[in-house]
C-alpha positions in Angstrom: -44.0 -103.2 -38.2 -43.9 -105.1 -41.3 -41.3 -107.7 -41.8 -42.2 -109.1 -44.8 -39.7 -111.4 -47.2 -39.6 -111.8 -50.5 -37.0 -114.6 -52.1 -35.3 -113.9 -54.9 -37.4 -115.4 -58.1 -39.8 -117.3 -55.8 -42.7 -119.3 -57.4 -44.8 -121.8 -55.7 -44.2 -125.2 -56.8 -47.9 -126.3 -56.7 -51.1 -125.0 -58.7 -54.0 -124.0 -56.2 -55.3 -127.3 -56.6 -52.8 -129.5 -55.5 -51.4 -127.0 -53.0 -55.2 -128.0 -51.3 -54.4 -131.6 -51.9 -50.8 -131.2 -50.8 -51.8 -130.1 -47.5 -54.2 -132.7 -46.7 -51.6 -135.3 -47.5 -48.9 -134.2 -45.5 -51.2 -133.4 -42.3 -52.7 -137.5 -42.5 -49.1 -138.9 -43.4 -47.9 -136.8 -40.5 -50.0 -138.1 -37.8 -50.3 -141.6 -38.8 -46.2 -141.5 -38.6 -46.2 -139.6 -35.6 -49.0 -141.1 -33.9 -47.6 -144.3 -34.0 -44.6 -143.7 -33.2 -45.0 -142.4 -30.3 -48.2 -144.4 -29.2 -50.6 -141.6 -29.5 -54.0 -141.8 -29.2 -56.2 -138.8 -30.7 -58.8 -137.0 -28.6 -60.9 -134.2 -28.3 -59.9 -130.8 -26.8 -61.6 -127.5 -26.3 -61.0 -124.3 -28.5 -61.5 -122.4 -25.2 -61.5 -122.7 -21.1 -62.4 -120.6 -18.1 -60.1 -118.2 -16.9 -60.3 -119.0 -13.4 -59.4 -122.6 -14.6 -55.8 -121.5 -14.6 -55.4 -124.1 -17.1 -54.6 -121.4 -20.1 -51.0 -120.9 -21.4 -49.3 -117.7 -20.7 -46.7 -118.3 -23.1 -44.2 -116.2 -22.7 -46.3 -113.4 -20.1 -46.8 -110.8 -22.0 -49.5 -112.3 -24.7 -53.0 -111.3 -24.2 -55.7 -113.7 -24.6 -58.9 -113.6 -26.4 -61.1 -113.0 -23.9 -65.2 -113.1 -23.8 -68.1 -113.6 -21.2 -70.3 -116.2 -21.2 -73.5 -115.4 -19.8 -74.9 -118.9 -19.7 -72.3 -119.7 -16.9 -71.6 -116.7 -15.4 -67.8 -116.8 -16.0 -65.3 -115.8 -18.2 -63.3 -117.5 -20.7 -60.3 -117.7 -22.7 -59.7 -119.0 -26.2 -56.6 -121.4 -25.5 -52.9 -120.1 -26.2 -52.3 -123.9 -25.9 -53.4 -126.7 -24.5 -50.3 -127.5 -22.6 -51.9 -128.0 -19.1 -54.9 -129.4 -20.3 -53.2 -132.3 -22.0 -52.0 -133.3 -18.7 -54.9 -132.7 -16.9 -57.0 -134.9 -19.9 -54.4 -138.3 -19.2 -55.0 -138.3 -15.8 -59.3 -138.4 -16.9 -59.3 -140.5 -19.3 -57.4 -143.2 -17.2 -54.0 -143.4 -19.9 -51.5 -145.6 -18.7 -47.6 -145.0 -18.5 -46.3 -145.5 -22.1 -49.5 -144.4 -23.6 -50.5 -140.4 -24.3 -52.9 -138.5 -26.5 -52.9 -136.0 -29.4 -54.8 -133.1 -30.8 -56.0 -130.3 -33.0 -54.8 -127.5 -31.3 -56.3 -123.9 -33.1 -55.6 -120.6 -31.1 -55.8 -117.0 -31.8 -52.2 -114.9 -30.6 -53.7 -111.3 -31.6 -50.2 -110.3 -30.2 -48.2 -112.2 -32.4 -45.4 -109.9 -34.6 -46.3 -111.1 -38.7 -44.2 -112.0 -41.1 -43.3 -115.0 -43.4 -43.6 -117.2 -40.1 -46.1 -116.0 -37.9 -50.0 -115.6 -37.7 -52.2 -115.0 -35.2 -53.7 -118.2 -36.3 -52.3 -121.0 -34.4 -52.9 -124.5 -35.8 -50.5 -127.5 -34.4 -50.5 -130.8 -32.9 -50.8 -130.8 -29.9 -49.2 -134.0 -27.6 -48.9 -135.4 -24.1 -47.2 -138.6 -22.8 -47.1 -140.6 -19.9 -43.5 -141.9 -18.6 -42.2 -142.8 -15.6 -39.7 -140.3 -13.3 -36.6 -142.6 -14.6 -37.7 -141.0 -17.6 -37.4 -137.5 -16.5 -33.7 -136.6 -18.4 -32.2 -135.4 -21.3 -31.4 -139.0 -22.6 -35.4 -139.8 -23.2 -36.1 -136.1 -24.7 -33.5 -137.0 -27.1 -34.9 -140.4 -28.0 -38.5 -138.7 -28.3 -37.1 -135.7 -30.6 -35.4 -138.5 -32.9 -39.3 -140.4 -33.0 -40.7 -136.8 -34.5 -37.7 -135.9 -36.9 -37.8 -139.0 -38.4 -41.8 -139.4 -38.9 -41.1 -135.6 -40.2 -38.6 -136.8 -42.2 -40.8 -139.8 -43.1 -43.7 -137.7 -44.5 -41.3 -135.7 -46.3 -39.9 -138.7 -48.3 -43.6 -139.9 -49.1 -44.9 -136.2 -49.9 -42.0 -136.4 -52.8 -43.1 -139.6 -54.0 -46.7 -137.9 -54.8 -45.2 -134.9 -55.7 -42.1 -135.0 -57.1 -41.8 -131.4 -57.9 -41.1 -130.5 -54.6 -37.2 -130.1 -53.3 -37.6 -130.1 -49.8 -34.3 -131.9 -48.3 -34.7 -132.8 -44.2 -32.0 -134.4 -42.6 -33.1 -137.0 -40.0 -29.4 -136.2 -38.3 -30.5 -134.2 -35.5 -27.9 -132.1 -33.6 -28.0 -131.5 -30.1 -27.1 -127.9 -28.2 -28.3 -126.2 -25.2 -28.7 -122.3 -25.1 -26.0 -121.4 -22.9 -23.7 -124.0 -25.5 -25.2 -121.8 -27.5 -24.5 -118.7 -26.3 -20.8 -119.2 -25.5 -20.2 -119.9 -29.2 -22.1 -116.7 -30.6 -21.8 -114.9 -27.4 -22.5 -111.5 -29.3 -25.1 -112.6 -31.4 -29.2 -112.3 -30.4 -31.2 -115.6 -29.7 -32.5 -115.9 -33.0 -29.4 -115.2 -34.6 -27.8 -117.7 -32.8 -30.6 -120.0 -33.5 -29.9 -119.4 -37.6 -25.9 -120.0 -37.3 -26.0 -122.9 -35.9 -29.3 -124.3 -38.2 -27.6 -123.5 -41.1 -24.8 -125.3 -40.2 -26.4 -128.4 -39.0 -29.6 -128.4 -40.6 -31.6 -130.4 -38.2 -31.3 -129.2 -34.6 -32.6 -129.8 -30.9 -31.8 -127.1 -29.2 -32.1 -127.5 -25.4 -32.9 -125.9 -21.9 -34.9 -123.2 -23.1 -36.5 -120.3 -20.4 -33.8 -119.8 -17.4 -31.4 -117.4 -17.4 -28.2 -118.1 -19.0 -25.0 -116.6 -17.7 -25.7 -113.0 -19.4 -28.4 -112.7 -17.5 -31.2 -113.3 -19.6 -33.1 -116.5 -21.1 -32.9 -117.9 -24.5 -36.6 -117.1 -25.1 -39.3 -117.0 -22.9 -41.1 -120.4 -21.4 -44.2 -120.3 -19.0 -42.9 -122.0 -15.9 -45.5 -124.1 -15.2 -45.8 -126.5 -18.2 -42.0 -127.2 -19.1 -39.3 -128.4 -17.0 -36.9 -125.5 -18.3 -33.8 -128.3 -17.9 -35.3 -131.1 -19.6 -37.0 -128.7 -23.0 -36.2 -128.1 -26.3 -37.3 -126.4 -29.3 -36.8 -128.7 -32.8 -35.7 -126.6 -36.1 -34.9 -127.6 -39.8 -33.2 -125.2 -41.8 -35.8 -123.8 -44.3 -34.0 -123.7 -47.4 -36.5 -121.1 -49.5 -36.4 -118.6 -46.7 -32.9 -118.9 -45.9 -33.2 -119.3 -42.0 -33.7 -121.5 -39.3 -37.5 -122.5 -39.2 -38.7 -124.1 -35.7 -41.2 -126.9 -36.0 -41.7 -128.1 -32.3 -41.4 -126.8 -28.7 -41.4 -129.2 -26.3 -40.3 -131.2 -23.3 -40.9 -133.2 -20.4 -43.2 -131.4 -18.2 -42.8 -129.9 -14.4 -42.9 -131.7 -11.5 -44.0 -130.6 -8.2 -39.9 -129.9 -7.1 -39.3 -128.1 -10.5 -42.7 -126.2 -10.7 -42.2 -125.2 -7.2 -38.5 -123.8 -8.0 -39.6 -122.3 -11.8 -42.7 -120.4 -9.9 -40.6 -118.8 -7.6 -37.8 -117.5 -10.2 -40.7 -116.3 -12.6 -42.4 -114.5 -10.0 -45.7 -116.1 -10.3 -46.0 -117.6 -7.2 -50.0 -116.2 -7.0 -50.4 -119.7 -9.1 -49.7 -121.9 -6.6 -53.6 -121.1 -5.2 -55.4 -122.5 -9.2 -56.4 -125.5 -9.4 -54.4 -126.9 -11.8 -51.3 -125.8 -10.1 -52.4 -127.4 -6.7 -53.3 -130.9 -7.8 -49.2 -130.5 -9.5 -47.9 -129.6 -6.5 -49.8 -132.2 -4.1 -48.3 -135.0 -6.9 -51.9 -136.1 -8.0 -50.8 -135.6 -11.6 -49.0 -137.9 -13.8 -45.4 -137.4 -15.0 -45.3 -136.5 -18.9 -43.8 -135.1 -21.6 -45.6 -133.1 -24.3 -44.9 -130.5 -26.8 -46.7 -129.1 -30.2 -45.9 -129.4 -33.5 -46.7 -126.6 -36.1 -49.5 -128.0 -38.5 -48.9 -124.7 -41.3 -45.2 -124.8 -40.5 -44.3 -128.5 -41.5 -47.0 -127.7 -44.8 -44.3 -124.6 -45.8 -41.7 -126.2 -44.9 -42.2 -129.6 -47.3 -44.0 -127.7 -49.7 -41.2 -125.0 -50.1 -43.4 -122.3 -49.3 -42.1 -118.5 -48.8 -45.4 -117.7 -46.9 -46.8 -119.7 -43.8 -50.4 -117.6 -45.6 -49.8 -120.0 -48.7 -50.7 -123.2 -46.7 -53.4 -121.6 -44.1 -56.4 -119.0 -44.2 -56.0 -116.2 -41.9 -55.4 -112.1 -42.0 -53.0 -109.9 -43.0 -51.9 -106.3 -43.2 -52.7 -104.6 -46.2 -48.4 -104.0 -47.1 -47.9 -108.3 -46.8 -51.3 -108.6 -48.7 -49.8 -106.3 -51.7 -46.2 -107.6 -51.6 -47.4 -110.8 -51.4 -49.9 -110.1 -54.8 -46.9 -108.7 -56.9 -44.7 -111.0 -56.0 -47.4 -113.9 -57.6 -47.5 -115.5 -54.0 -50.8 -116.7 -53.2 -52.2 -116.3 -49.8 -55.6 -118.3 -48.7 
């Protein structure tokens, strides 16, 4: 079902040429601010992994990866959904030490994604991962990293306004923190997305924590794979998108599972069969570093800062006919 929304009176603030220049400026500036703040080094990353490796992220559990056979190696490969597991393995392989980490461009195809103003089957984000100590596995440290990311976003937005004063997105560096259970208690009659909108509408910049576990209602706030984030120590970062009048998630992140939390979450999710996979064996045996990591949407960050009404204004993807026609009628330029 088409879910395209056209804001009343919307007009893009930049022409086609300056749109492309602004996208490049945002990406270059943010990764500079972000990598310096978190002490991250850039690395190259795979577009696909073998199915047997267990390295692909199964997201909410129902999304189908794009798969293909590779005759030269006699195995099947999958286009990555994210690099959540690969990054942790890479930190060990590349001999990173505590306090240091990596980031990379992650490109994915999520063919089962429902298309709307902020969702595309093409995903582009900065994936990052950093080695931490066991003492850092707590909510205070999670909040510290969230503040660093939010400050990097806000600084990038301020620098963008100097170059393009016609852009008017206002992003607050003041983060409001709330757990999914607190959010459910606050808005018990609302759906998860309605709760997010209600909270972020009031607070403008928000960090919603502890995603994946069942709440007192018997349902989780949102799906989260059991084998990368610790459900007690993860979060999503939201900003209020003035153009669309909604909460916009720009980052999903968290302190990663250790052997104990992986053991617990695999059983809770009914995924005990994954214990036999190479990555999971290493984790359960304590052979991988303790880490924190996540993904930050590149196109979402661009559309937020540029005040765009549709993610197709800042990334080239494919859309259904109704979306193309409605955007054309409203003067929304899809790349």
